[in-house]
C-alpha positions as CSV (number, residue, x, y, z in Angstrom):
1,M,7.8,18.9,-7.2
2,P,10.8,20.9,-8.5
3,A,14.3,19.9,-7.5
4,N,14.9,22.9,-5.4
5,S,11.7,22.7,-3.4
6,K,11.9,22.2,0.3
7,T,11.2,18.7,1.7
8,V,10.5,17.6,5.2
9,K,13.7,17.2,7.2
10,G,15.3,13.8,6.6
11,L,13.9,13.0,3.2
12,P,16.5,13.1,0.4
13,E,16.6,16.0,-2.1
14,N,15.6,13.7,-4.9
15,A,12.5,12.2,-3.1
16,Y,10.0,13.9,-5.4
17,R,11.8,14.5,-8.7
18,P,12.8,12.2,-11.5
19,L,16.3,10.6,-11.1
20,K,19.1,11.7,-13.3
21,P,20.9,9.0,-15.4
22,G,22.9,6.8,-13.1
23,E,21.4,8.4,-10.0
24,T,19.7,6.2,-7.4
25,Y,17.3,7.0,-4.6
26,V,18.4,6.3,-1.1
27,P,15.4,6.2,1.3
28,Y,15.0,7.8,4.7
29,V,16.1,4.5,6.2
30,P,18.8,3.0,3.9
31,A,18.5,-0.6,2.8
32,G,21.6,-1.6,4.8
33,K,20.4,-0.1,8.1
34,K,18.7,-2.5,10.5
35,M,15.6,-1.1,12.3
36,Q,12.7,-2.7,14.0
37,E,9.7,-2.9,11.6
38,V,7.3,-5.8,12.2
39,T,6.8,-6.1,16.0
40,T,4.0,-7.1,18.3
41,R,3.4,-3.4,19.0
42,S,3.1,-2.4,15.3
43,V,0.9,-5.3,14.4
44,L,-1.5,-4.8,17.4
45,L,-1.7,-1.0,16.9
46,G,-2.3,-1.6,13.1
47,V,-5.1,-4.1,13.9
48,S,-6.7,-1.7,16.4
49,M,-6.6,1.1,13.8
50,A,-8.2,-1.2,11.2
51,V,-11.1,-2.0,13.5
52,L,-11.7,1.6,14.7
53,F,-11.6,3.1,11.2
54,S,-13.6,0.3,9.5
55,F,-16.6,0.9,11.8
56,S,-16.4,4.7,11.6
57,A,-15.8,4.8,7.8
58,C,-18.6,2.3,7.2
59,Y,-21.1,4.3,9.1
60,L,-20.1,7.6,7.6
61,G,-19.9,6.1,4.1
62,L,-23.4,4.8,4.3
63,V,-24.8,8.1,5.5
64,A,-22.8,10.5,3.3
65,G,-21.9,8.3,0.4
66,Q,-18.1,9.0,0.8
67,V,-15.4,7.1,2.6
68,F,-12.9,9.5,4.2
69,E,-9.2,8.8,3.8
70,A,-7.9,7.0,6.9
71,A,-4.2,7.0,6.0
72,I,-3.5,10.5,7.3
73,P,-5.2,10.3,10.7
74,I,-3.7,6.8,11.2
75,A,-0.3,8.1,10.5
76,I,-0.7,10.9,12.9
77,L,-2.0,8.6,15.6
78,A,0.9,6.2,15.0
79,V,3.4,9.0,15.4
80,G,1.6,10.2,18.5
81,F,1.6,6.7,20.1
82,A,5.3,6.3,19.3
83,G,6.4,8.4,22.3
84,L,4.1,6.7,24.8
85,F,6.3,3.6,25.1
86,A,9.6,3.2,27.0
87,R,11.2,2.5,23.6
88,K,9.9,5.0,21.0
89,S,8.4,3.3,18.0
90,T,10.6,3.5,14.9
91,I,9.4,5.1,11.7
92,L,9.3,1.7,10.0
93,E,7.0,0.4,12.8
94,N,4.8,3.4,12.1
95,V,4.7,2.5,8.4
96,I,3.5,-1.0,9.3
97,I,0.8,0.5,11.6
98,Q,-0.3,2.8,8.8
99,S,-0.3,0.0,6.2
100,I,-2.3,-2.5,8.3
101,G,-4.8,0.2,9.5
102,A,-5.3,1.8,6.1
103,A,-6.8,-1.5,4.9
104,S,-10.0,-0.3,6.7
105,G,-10.9,2.5,4.3
106,L,-10.1,0.3,1.2
107,V,-12.2,-2.6,2.3
108,V,-15.0,-0.4,3.4
109,A,-15.1,1.4,0.0
110,G,-15.4,-1.9,-1.8
111,A,-18.1,-3.2,0.6
112,I,-20.5,-0.3,0.9
113,F,-20.6,0.2,-2.9
114,T,-22.2,-3.2,-3.3
115,L,-23.1,-5.2,-0.2
116,P,-25.9,-2.9,1.1
117,A,-27.8,-3.8,-2.0
118,L,-28.3,-7.3,-0.6
119,Y,-30.2,-5.8,2.3
120,I,-31.9,-3.2,0.2
121,L,-33.3,-5.8,-2.2
122,G,-34.4,-8.0,0.8
123,L,-32.2,-10.9,-0.3
124,K,-31.1,-13.6,2.1
125,V,-27.8,-12.5,3.4
126,S,-25.5,-13.6,6.2
127,L,-22.4,-12.3,7.9
128,L,-20.6,-15.0,5.9
129,H,-21.7,-13.5,2.6
130,T,-20.3,-10.1,3.3
131,F,-17.1,-11.3,5.0
132,I,-16.1,-13.7,2.3
133,A,-16.8,-11.3,-0.5
134,S,-14.8,-8.4,1.2
135,M,-11.9,-10.6,2.2
136,L,-11.4,-12.4,-1.1
137,G,-11.6,-9.1,-3.0
138,G,-9.0,-7.5,-0.7
139,F,-6.7,-10.5,-1.2
140,L,-7.0,-10.3,-5.0
141,G,-6.2,-6.6,-4.9
142,I,-2.9,-7.3,-3.0
143,L,-1.9,-10.3,-5.2
144,F,-2.6,-8.5,-8.5
145,L,-0.6,-5.5,-7.3
146,V,2.6,-7.3,-6.2
147,P,4.0,-7.8,-9.8
148,L,3.3,-4.1,-10.6
149,R,4.9,-2.7,-7.5
150,R,8.4,-2.2,-8.8
151,Y,7.2,-0.5,-12.0
152,F,4.8,2.1,-10.5
153,V,6.8,2.7,-7.3
154,A,10.5,2.6,-8.4
155,E,10.7,2.8,-12.1
156,E,8.2,5.7,-12.3
157,H,9.9,7.5,-9.4
158,G,9.4,11.3,-9.8
159,T,7.0,10.8,-12.7
160,L,3.9,9.9,-10.8
161,P,3.0,12.5,-8.1
162,F,1.2,10.2,-5.6
163,P,-0.5,13.1,-3.8
164,E,-1.9,11.1,-0.8
165,A,1.3,9.2,-0.3
166,T,3.3,12.4,-0.3
167,A,1.2,13.9,2.5
168,T,1.3,10.8,4.6
169,T,5.0,10.3,4.1
170,E,5.7,13.9,5.3
171,I,3.6,13.3,8.4
172,L,5.6,10.1,9.3
173,A,8.9,11.8,8.5
174,A,8.0,14.8,10.7
175,G,7.3,12.4,13.7
176,E,9.4,14.4,16.2
177,R,6.4,16.7,16.7
178,G,3.7,14.1,16.2
179,G,2.7,13.9,19.9
180,K,1.1,17.3,19.8
181,S,-0.7,16.4,16.5
182,A,-2.1,13.3,18.1
183,R,-3.3,15.3,21.1
184,I,-5.2,17.6,18.8
185,L,-6.7,14.7,17.0
186,A,-7.7,13.0,20.2
187,L,-9.3,16.2,21.6
188,A,-11.4,16.6,18.4
189,M,-12.4,13.0,18.5
190,G,-13.7,13.4,22.0
191,I,-15.6,16.6,21.2
192,G,-17.0,15.2,17.9
193,G,-18.0,11.9,19.5
194,L,-19.7,13.5,22.5
195,Y,-21.6,16.0,20.3
196,D,-22.9,13.4,17.9
197,F,-23.8,11.0,20.7
198,L,-25.9,13.7,22.4
199,V,-27.6,14.6,19.1
200,E,-28.2,11.3,17.4
201,A,-28.4,8.8,20.3
202,L,-29.7,10.8,23.2
203,H,-31.8,13.4,21.2
204,A,-30.6,16.2,23.5
205,W,-31.8,18.6,20.7
206,P,-33.1,18.1,17.2
207,K,-30.5,16.9,14.7
208,T,-32.1,18.6,11.7
209,L,-32.6,22.3,11.1
210,R,-35.9,22.9,9.2
211,S,-36.9,26.1,7.4
212,D,-40.6,25.3,8.0
213,L,-39.9,25.7,11.8
214,L,-37.2,28.3,11.8
215,L,-38.9,30.7,9.5
216,G,-42.3,30.6,11.1
217,K,-45.3,31.2,8.9
218,L,-43.2,31.9,5.8
219,G,-41.4,28.6,6.1
220,A,-44.6,26.7,6.9
221,G,-46.4,28.3,3.9
222,L,-43.7,27.4,1.5
223,A,-43.7,23.8,2.8
224,E,-47.5,23.5,2.5
225,K,-48.0,25.2,-0.8
226,S,-44.9,24.1,-2.8
227,R,-43.2,21.3,-0.7
228,M,-40.2,23.5,-0.5
229,I,-38.3,22.9,2.7
230,F,-34.6,23.6,3.5
231,K,-33.0,21.1,5.9
232,M,-29.6,20.7,7.5
233,D,-28.3,18.0,9.9
234,G,-26.0,19.3,12.6
235,T,-23.5,16.5,13.2
236,A,-19.8,16.8,13.8
237,A,-19.0,13.9,11.4
238,L,-20.6,15.5,8.4
239,F,-19.2,18.9,9.3
240,G,-15.7,17.4,9.5
241,L,-16.1,15.6,6.2
242,G,-17.1,18.8,4.5
243,Y,-13.9,20.5,5.9
244,I,-11.7,17.7,4.5
245,I,-13.5,17.8,1.1
246,G,-13.0,21.5,0.8
247,V,-15.3,24.3,-0.3
248,K,-15.1,23.7,-4.0
249,Y,-16.2,20.1,-4.0
250,S,-18.7,20.4,-1.2
251,A,-20.3,23.4,-2.9
252,V,-20.9,21.3,-6.0
253,I,-22.5,18.5,-3.8
254,A,-24.7,21.1,-2.0
255,A,-25.7,22.6,-5.4
256,G,-26.9,19.1,-6.4
257,S,-29.1,18.9,-3.3
258,V,-30.5,22.4,-3.8
259,F,-31.4,21.5,-7.4
260,S,-33.1,18.3,-6.3
261,F,-34.9,19.4,-3.1
262,L,-35.6,23.1,-3.7
263,I,-36.2,23.0,-7.4
264,L,-37.2,19.6,-8.7
265,V,-39.3,18.6,-5.8
266,P,-41.4,21.8,-5.9
267,L,-41.7,21.4,-9.7
268,V,-42.9,17.8,-9.5
269,Y,-45.5,18.9,-6.9
270,Y,-46.6,22.0,-8.9
271,F,-47.3,20.0,-12.1
272,G,-48.6,16.8,-10.4
273,Q,-50.8,18.2,-7.6
274,S,-53.8,18.6,-9.9
275,M,-53.5,15.1,-11.4
276,P,-55.9,12.8,-9.7
277,S,-54.3,9.6,-11.0
278,V,-51.3,7.8,-9.7
279,I,-48.1,8.4,-11.7
280,A,-45.5,5.6,-11.6
281,P,-43.4,4.8,-9.7
282,G,-45.6,6.5,-7.1
283,T,-48.4,4.6,-5.3
284,V,-50.6,7.6,-4.4
285,P,-51.4,10.9,-6.3
286,I,-48.7,13.5,-6.1
287,G,-51.0,16.0,-4.5
288,Q,-51.2,13.7,-1.4
289,M,-47.4,13.3,-1.1
290,N,-45.0,15.2,1.2
291,E,-41.6,16.4,0.2
292,L,-39.8,13.2,1.2
293,Q,-42.2,11.0,-0.8
294,I,-41.8,13.1,-3.9
295,F,-38.0,13.1,-3.5
296,S,-37.6,9.4,-2.9
297,L,-40.1,8.2,-5.6
298,Y,-39.2,10.6,-8.4
299,V,-36.3,13.0,-7.9
300,Q,-33.9,10.5,-6.3
301,K,-34.3,8.3,-9.3
302,I,-33.0,11.1,-11.5
303,G,-30.0,11.2,-9.1
304,I,-29.4,7.5,-9.6
305,G,-29.2,8.0,-13.4
306,A,-26.8,10.8,-12.9
307,I,-24.5,8.8,-10.6
308,A,-24.5,5.9,-13.1
309,M,-23.6,8.2,-16.0
310,A,-20.9,10.0,-13.9
311,G,-19.3,6.6,-13.4
312,V,-19.3,5.9,-17.1
313,I,-17.9,9.3,-17.9
314,G,-15.0,8.7,-15.4
315,I,-14.0,5.6,-17.3
316,V,-14.3,7.2,-20.7
317,K,-12.2,10.2,-19.6
318,M,-9.5,7.8,-18.5
319,G,-9.4,6.2,-21.9
320,K,-5.6,6.8,-22.4
321,I,-4.8,5.6,-18.9
322,V,-6.9,2.5,-19.5
323,V,-5.1,1.6,-22.7
324,S,-1.6,2.3,-21.5
325,S,-2.3,0.6,-18.1
326,F,-3.5,-2.6,-19.8
327,S,-0.2,-2.9,-21.7
328,V,1.8,-2.1,-18.6
329,G,-0.1,-4.6,-16.5
330,I,0.4,-7.4,-19.0
331,R,4.1,-6.7,-19.5
332,E,4.9,-6.5,-15.8
333,M,2.9,-9.6,-15.0
334,I,4.8,-11.6,-17.6
335,R,8.1,-10.1,-16.6
336,G,7.5,-10.8,-13.0
337,T,6.7,-14.4,-13.6
338,S,9.5,-15.2,-16.0
339,A,12.5,-13.0,-15.0
340,K,14.9,-14.6,-12.5
341,Q,15.7,-11.6,-10.5
342,K,17.8,-11.9,-7.3
343,Q,16.2,-9.6,-4.8
344,T,19.0,-9.0,-2.5
345,I,18.2,-5.4,-1.4
346,R,15.8,-5.3,1.5
347,T,13.9,-2.3,0.3
348,D,13.3,-4.0,-3.1
349,T,12.1,-7.4,-1.9
350,D,8.6,-8.5,-2.7
351,I,6.7,-11.7,-1.9
352,A,8.4,-14.3,-4.1
353,M,6.5,-14.6,-7.4
354,K,6.0,-18.4,-7.1
355,F,4.3,-17.9,-3.7
356,N,2.3,-15.0,-5.0
357,L,1.0,-17.2,-7.8
358,M,0.3,-20.1,-5.5
359,I,-1.7,-17.9,-3.1
360,M,-3.5,-16.3,-6.1
361,I,-4.6,-19.7,-7.4
362,G,-5.8,-20.6,-3.9
363,V,-7.8,-17.4,-3.6
364,L,-9.4,-17.9,-7.0
365,A,-10.4,-21.4,-6.0
366,L,-12.1,-20.0,-2.9
367,V,-13.9,-17.4,-5.2
368,F,-15.1,-20.3,-7.3
369,L,-16.3,-22.2,-4.3
370,A,-18.1,-19.1,-2.9
371,F,-19.9,-18.5,-6.2
372,W,-20.9,-22.2,-6.4
373,I,-22.4,-22.2,-2.9
374,F,-24.3,-18.9,-3.5
375,A,-25.7,-20.2,-6.9
376,V,-26.9,-23.6,-5.6
377,P,-30.4,-22.3,-4.7
378,A,-30.9,-21.4,-8.3
379,G,-30.7,-25.0,-9.7
380,T,-28.7,-28.2,-9.8
381,T,-25.2,-28.7,-8.6
382,G,-24.0,-28.8,-12.1
383,F,-25.7,-25.6,-13.0
384,A,-24.3,-23.9,-10.0
385,A,-20.8,-25.1,-10.9
386,R,-21.2,-23.7,-14.4
387,V,-22.3,-20.3,-13.0
388,A,-19.4,-20.3,-10.6
389,G,-17.0,-21.0,-13.4
390,I,-18.4,-18.1,-15.5
391,G,-18.4,-15.8,-12.5
392,L,-14.8,-16.7,-11.7
393,A,-13.7,-16.0,-15.3
394,I,-15.4,-12.6,-15.2
395,V,-14.0,-11.6,-11.8
396,A,-10.4,-12.7,-12.7
397,L,-10.4,-11.0,-16.1
398,L,-12.0,-7.7,-15.0
399,A,-9.9,-7.4,-11.8
400,F,-6.7,-8.1,-13.8
401,L,-7.6,-5.6,-16.5
402,F,-8.8,-2.9,-14.2
403,T,-6.0,-3.2,-11.6
404,P,-3.4,-1.1,-13.4
405,V,-6.1,1.5,-14.2
406,A,-6.9,1.9,-10.5
407,V,-3.3,2.0,-9.6
408,R,-2.3,4.7,-12.2
409,A,-5.3,6.8,-11.4
410,T,-4.5,6.8,-7.7
411,A,-0.9,7.6,-8.4
412,I,-1.7,10.6,-10.7
413,V,-4.7,12.3,-9.1
414,G,-5.2,10.4,-5.8
415,V,-8.7,9.3,-6.9
416,N,-9.7,5.8,-7.8
417,P,-12.6,5.5,-10.3
418,V,-13.7,2.3,-8.7
419,S,-17.5,3.1,-8.8
420,G,-17.5,3.3,-12.6
421,M,-15.5,0.0,-13.0
422,T,-17.8,-1.7,-10.5
423,L,-20.8,-0.5,-12.5
424,I,-19.3,-2.0,-15.7
425,T,-18.7,-5.3,-13.8
426,L,-22.3,-5.5,-12.5
427,I,-23.7,-4.9,-16.0
428,I,-21.5,-7.4,-17.7
429,S,-22.0,-10.0,-15.0
430,S,-25.8,-9.6,-15.0
431,L,-26.1,-9.8,-18.8
432,V,-23.8,-12.9,-19.0
433,L,-25.5,-14.8,-16.1
434,V,-29.0,-14.0,-17.3
435,S,-28.0,-15.4,-20.7
436,V,-27.1,-18.7,-19.1
437,G,-30.4,-18.9,-17.2
438,L,-29.5,-17.4,-13.8
439,S,-31.9,-14.7,-12.5
440,G,-34.1,-13.9,-9.5
441,P,-32.8,-13.7,-5.9
442,A,-30.0,-16.2,-6.4
443,G,-28.8,-14.5,-9.5
444,M,-28.8,-11.1,-7.8
445,T,-27.0,-12.5,-4.8
446,V,-24.2,-14.0,-7.0
447,V,-23.9,-10.8,-9.1
448,L,-23.6,-8.5,-6.1
449,V,-21.0,-10.8,-4.5
450,M,-19.1,-10.8,-7.7
451,G,-19.3,-7.0,-7.8
452,C,-18.1,-6.7,-4.2
453,V,-15.1,-9.0,-5.0
454,V,-14.0,-6.8,-8.0
455,C,-14.8,-3.5,-6.3
456,T,-12.8,-4.4,-3.2
457,A,-9.9,-5.7,-5.3
458,L,-9.7,-2.5,-7.2
459,S,-10.1,-0.3,-4.1
460,M,-7.4,-2.3,-2.4
461,C,-4.8,-2.2,-5.2
462,G,-5.4,1.5,-5.8
463,G,-5.0,2.3,-2.1
464,F,-2.2,-0.2,-1.4
465,I,0.1,1.3,-4.0
466,T,0.0,4.4,-1.9
467,D,1.2,2.4,1.1
468,L,4.0,0.9,-0.9
469,K,5.1,4.3,-2.2
470,I,5.2,5.5,1.4
471,G,7.4,2.5,2.3
472,Y,9.6,3.2,-0.8
473,W,10.3,6.8,0.3
474,L,10.9,5.9,3.9
475,G,12.8,2.6,3.4
476,A,10.3,0.0,4.5
477,T,10.5,-3.6,3.3
478,P,7.8,-4.2,0.6
479,R,7.5,-7.9,1.5
480,N,6.6,-7.0,5.1
481,Q,4.0,-4.5,3.9
482,Q,2.5,-7.1,1.5
483,R,2.4,-9.9,4.0
484,W,0.8,-8.0,6.8
485,K,-1.6,-6.3,4.6
486,F,-3.5,-9.6,4.4
487,L,-4.1,-9.4,8.2
488,G,-5.4,-5.8,7.7
489,V,-7.8,-7.1,5.1
490,V,-9.1,-10.0,7.3
491,V,-9.7,-7.7,10.2
492,S,-11.3,-4.9,8.1
493,A,-13.5,-7.4,6.2
494,L,-14.8,-8.8,9.5
495,S,-15.3,-5.4,11.0
496,V,-17.2,-3.9,8.0
497,S,-19.4,-7.1,7.9
498,F,-20.4,-6.6,11.5
499,A,-20.9,-2.9,10.9
500,L,-23.2,-3.5,8.0
501,L,-25.2,-6.0,9.9
502,L,-25.4,-3.7,12.9
503,I,-26.7,-0.8,10.9
504,H,-29.2,-3.0,9.2
505,K,-30.5,-4.3,12.5
506,A,-30.5,-0.9,14.3
507,Y,-31.8,1.4,11.5
508,G,-32.5,-0.6,8.4
509,F,-31.6,0.3,4.8
510,T,-35.3,0.4,4.0
511,L,-38.2,1.5,6.0
512,G,-40.7,-1.0,7.4
513,G,-38.3,-3.9,7.3
514,R,-39.2,-4.7,3.6
515,G,-36.9,-4.9,0.7
516,I,-37.6,-2.7,-2.3
517,L,-38.6,-5.9,-4.3
518,D,-41.5,-6.2,-1.8
519,G,-42.4,-2.5,-2.0
520,G,-40.1,-1.2,0.7
521,V,-38.8,2.4,0.6
522,S,-35.2,3.5,1.1
523,N,-34.4,4.8,4.5
524,P,-33.5,8.5,4.1
525,G,-31.4,8.4,7.3
526,I,-29.1,5.6,5.9
527,P,-29.2,6.5,2.2
528,A,-26.3,4.2,1.0
529,P,-26.3,5.9,-2.4
530,Q,-23.9,3.5,-4.2
531,G,-25.8,0.5,-2.7
532,N,-29.1,1.8,-3.9
533,L,-27.6,2.5,-7.3
534,M,-26.3,-1.1,-7.6
535,A,-29.7,-2.4,-6.4
536,A,-31.6,-0.4,-9.0
537,I,-29.3,-1.7,-11.8
538,I,-29.5,-5.3,-10.6
539,Q,-33.3,-5.1,-10.3
540,S,-33.6,-3.7,-13.8
541,L,-31.4,-6.4,-15.4
542,M,-32.4,-9.5,-13.5
543,V,-36.0,-9.0,-12.3
544,Q,-39.1,-8.2,-14.4
545,S,-40.4,-5.0,-12.8
546,Q,-41.5,-1.5,-13.6
547,I,-38.3,0.5,-14.0
548,P,-38.5,4.3,-14.4
549,Y,-36.1,4.5,-17.3
550,A,-37.3,8.0,-18.2
551,L,-36.1,9.3,-14.8
552,Y,-32.8,7.4,-15.1
553,G,-32.3,8.8,-18.6
554,L,-33.0,12.4,-17.4
555,G,-30.4,12.0,-14.7
556,A,-27.9,10.7,-17.2
557,L,-28.6,13.7,-19.4
558,C,-28.0,16.0,-16.4
559,A,-24.6,14.3,-15.9
560,L,-23.6,14.8,-19.5
561,V,-24.6,18.5,-19.4
562,L,-22.6,19.0,-16.2
563,E,-19.5,17.4,-17.8
564,M,-19.8,19.7,-20.8
565,L,-20.0,22.7,-18.4
566,G,-16.9,21.6,-16.6
567,V,-18.7,20.7,-13.3
568,S,-17.9,17.4,-11.6
569,P,-20.9,15.2,-12.5
570,L,-20.3,12.7,-9.7
571,A,-20.2,15.3,-7.0
572,F,-23.4,17.0,-8.3
573,A,-25.0,13.6,-8.8
574,L,-24.3,12.6,-5.2
575,G,-25.9,15.9,-4.1
576,M,-29.0,15.1,-6.3
577,Y,-29.3,11.6,-4.8
578,L,-28.7,12.3,-1.1
579,P,-31.3,14.1,1.1
580,I,-30.5,17.8,1.4
581,Q,-30.0,17.6,5.2
582,I,-27.0,15.4,4.7
583,N,-25.2,17.6,2.2
584,M,-25.7,21.1,3.8
585,P,-23.3,20.4,6.7
586,L,-20.7,19.4,4.1
587,L,-20.9,22.9,2.7
588,A,-20.7,24.4,6.2
589,G,-17.4,22.5,6.8
590,G,-16.1,23.4,3.4
591,L,-16.8,27.1,4.1
592,V,-14.9,27.0,7.4
593,S,-12.0,25.3,5.6
594,H,-12.0,28.2,3.1
595,F,-11.9,30.8,5.8
596,V,-9.1,29.0,7.7
597,L,-7.0,28.9,4.5
598,R,-7.7,32.6,4.0
599,A,-6.7,33.4,7.5
600,S,-3.5,31.4,7.1
601,G,-2.6,32.9,3.7
602,I,-2.8,29.6,1.9
603,G,-4.6,29.5,-1.5
604,H,-6.7,26.6,-2.8
605,R,-4.0,24.8,-4.7
606,E,-3.9,21.1,-5.1
607,T,-0.2,21.1,-4.2
608,E,-1.1,22.2,-0.7
609,K,-1.9,18.6,0.1
610,K,1.8,18.1,0.2
611,K,2.2,20.8,3.0
612,Q,-0.1,19.3,5.5
613,A,2.8,18.6,7.8
614,M,3.9,22.2,8.2
615,E,4.5,22.9,11.8
616,E,1.7,24.9,13.5
617,S,0.0,25.7,10.2
618,P,-3.8,26.4,10.5
619,K,-4.3,24.1,7.6
620,E,-2.8,21.2,9.4
621,K,-4.6,21.9,12.7
622,G,-7.9,22.3,10.9
623,T,-7.4,19.0,9.1
624,L,-6.6,17.3,12.4
625,I,-9.7,18.7,14.0
626,A,-11.9,17.7,11.1
627,S,-10.5,14.2,11.0
628,G,-11.2,13.9,14.7
629,F,-14.8,15.1,14.2
630,I,-15.2,12.4,11.5
631,A,-13.7,9.6,13.4
632,G,-15.2,10.4,16.8
633,G,-18.7,11.2,15.4
634,A,-18.8,8.2,13.2
635,L,-17.6,5.9,15.9
636,M,-20.2,7.2,18.4
637,G,-22.8,6.7,15.6
638,V,-21.9,3.0,15.6
639,I,-22.1,2.9,19.4
640,G,-25.5,4.6,19.2
641,A,-26.6,1.9,16.7
642,V,-25.6,-0.8,19.2
643,M,-27.7,0.9,21.9
644,N,-30.6,1.2,19.4
645,L,-30.9,-2.6,18.8
646,N,-34.3,-4.1,19.7
647,E,-32.5,-7.4,20.2
648,I,-31.0,-6.0,23.5
649,G,-34.1,-4.0,24.5
650,K,-33.0,-0.7,23.0
651,P,-31.1,0.6,26.0
652,V,-30.9,4.1,24.5
653,R,-34.5,4.6,25.6
654,F,-33.4,4.9,29.2
655,L,-31.0,7.7,28.4
656,S,-32.9,9.6,25.7
657,I,-33.6,13.2,26.6
658,G,-35.9,14.5,23.8
659,S,-37.6,11.3,22.7
660,K,-40.1,9.0,24.3
661,Y,-40.1,5.3,23.4
662,V,-43.2,3.2,23.5
663,R,-43.5,-0.6,23.8
664,E,-45.1,-2.4,20.8
665,V,-45.9,-6.0,20.2
666,V,-45.7,-7.4,16.7
667,E,-48.9,-9.2,15.8
668,G,-48.6,-12.9,15.2
669,T,-45.0,-13.1,16.5
670,G,-45.3,-11.7,20.0
671,K,-42.0,-9.9,19.4
672,V,-41.5,-6.8,21.5
673,I,-40.1,-3.7,19.9
674,W,-39.5,-0.1,21.2
675,N,-40.2,2.8,18.8
676,I,-40.6,6.5,18.9
677,P,-44.3,7.2,18.0
678,E,-45.1,9.5,15.1
679,T,-47.2,11.8,17.4
680,G,-46.3,12.5,21.0
681,G,-42.8,11.1,20.7
682,H,-41.1,14.4,21.4
683,P,-41.8,17.2,23.9
684,A,-43.1,20.5,22.5
685,W,-39.8,22.4,22.9
686,F,-38.0,19.7,20.9
687,E,-40.4,19.9,17.9
688,G,-40.7,23.7,18.0
689,L,-38.6,26.8,17.7
690,P,-36.6,26.3,20.9
691,G,-35.2,23.0,19.7
692,Q,-34.3,24.5,16.4
693,L,-32.4,27.4,18.1
694,M,-30.5,24.9,20.2
695,S,-29.6,22.9,17.0
696,L,-28.4,26.1,15.3
697,C,-26.3,27.1,18.3
698,G,-24.7,23.6,18.3
699,I,-23.7,24.0,14.7
700,L,-22.2,27.4,15.3
701,I,-20.2,26.2,18.3
702,L,-18.7,23.3,16.2
703,A,-17.8,25.7,13.4
704,G,-16.4,28.3,15.8
705,F,-14.2,25.7,17.6
706,C,-12.8,24.4,14.4
707,Y,-12.0,27.9,13.0
708,F,-10.6,29.6,16.1
709,Y,-8.6,26.7,17.3
710,S,-7.1,26.3,13.8
711,I,-6.0,29.9,13.5
712,R,-4.8,30.2,17.1
713,K,-1.2,31.1,17.2
714,K,1.4,29.4,19.3
715,K,2.3,31.4,22.4
């Protein structure tokens, strides 16, 4: 940001520019000023935010394949809550709330990239598996980052832009008007939550718009003769996510879905309908398949190959960052452990290096113990110990090498290439462990836990550097942020573990309750794209099975072509992999965002992220509404999942409007389950044109509320 650009009231003039020789940066709260920071209030609110956003981010991430940024809505809520107490919360208390709560999105990102594969493959998994892997990975991310904090946050001041940290800092600094922002966010959470609960839990109207129903005979004919069906889910959470993503990125995702569902699926059916034989990986002739079967068995595999190649491309493109970050990481680690620096200034005080090293050794010992326990089913105790030692070495080395890469990437563009680095970790781990004789279910379990530890560590260090930069600008104590981040990790790891188990029990990652190793099929309602990608890779490397390498290769080729054309391969690949009904509402939200920006006179510039705190701007209000839709809709999705549990009698069946549940008894077990039958489960209006029109009206109402409330001028 130029030296003469306007900053939020209270931040120094040199907050965003490089310092001149001899110049120092004095934060919003100077080092010598005493102000309440870590209090019972800030810790409890931070923990509450971590629980709330862990559940909502986990649900939405498994459905849409993307974890929304929790830092900005948490900062807004922290500022809004500040005025509800007799003593208004200080800005440093709000920093602690934001720092603890933001652990939610970071731990969720690490968990949902890898741990769903345990359920997808049908492996034996417990709450302990997921909690330990997520927690230890989060701990390592914090510990590896501590020695790098001063370099990236202070020494590189004004050089690295930190886009997400800038937006969050301005929100916290502009806290005098945060109460109104919090009210807007709360209103949107209520509307989004109620809307999605009515649609997804109570089935008040159909969730999915379908061209074969809306377009009458024309739509039905296209579906019957070519398997061409356009679909769109009308949910507030997905609409809000599309708004946050923006029209450019959401349009690329939607284009991937159009390519898969409206081009590739009809092409596969056209050429395969006349073939009487079964074509792998299908189990019946293509002519007998519907559009979902063709998509899941053939087209979605192409999407998996594209996602994998997009991750590799991301790492290759950051080659310079990787090389320079390695040298920076090694230098700062050595300097941090050897230099005797007297940390007398509060705003430059980290966890003491000796304590950081002691805790790191303890965490690594726990990692070794976890790998040992998980590897015991594969052989003798000695063999398990050997596997654990190899696994520990791989995790420690890759986490150490990739940490500065994740940090620098986040500081420069606000995007952490964690998926590509996790992909590399899984491939290396699988090849090494197979070479020492570990394979099968135990081997896959160990590799996925290893991948989760590394993935969560990299996600944590990349996101936590944002929190530390916020604290640097505002004058927080780094040591307090670092110490209390551990609590945020524990709470978030426990929350996401329960959320994964809940979603598995309520909906399942595969249909029919069987893992893909036993012939199960992925659940299109809970796609978990990264989890399915990791499961496919592990299956191909550690289990002898028929792998559709040609389809994976075709997807990889698509990603390479897209990169050469200047199109984001990861965004397009996600669109290819996810069912079309999930990605179309993203485009709807992105279009509304575009029209709001046009109405407010703001162009699509990346630097506009730094202006989200403008008073009464349509951009800010729209972002608040979309964030509320995301949080409220996703949270009510989790509540709906609880009410959908067979273990408690599926209480949603008593409230459902458009669905009829029937009682079934599982043969041989006597277990009672409640399901919606394939025929007769919905009334005629629900499955016909009236239901479709109700769904269309609901989507238009959501879009209209977001647009008109955003551009409404203050009276």
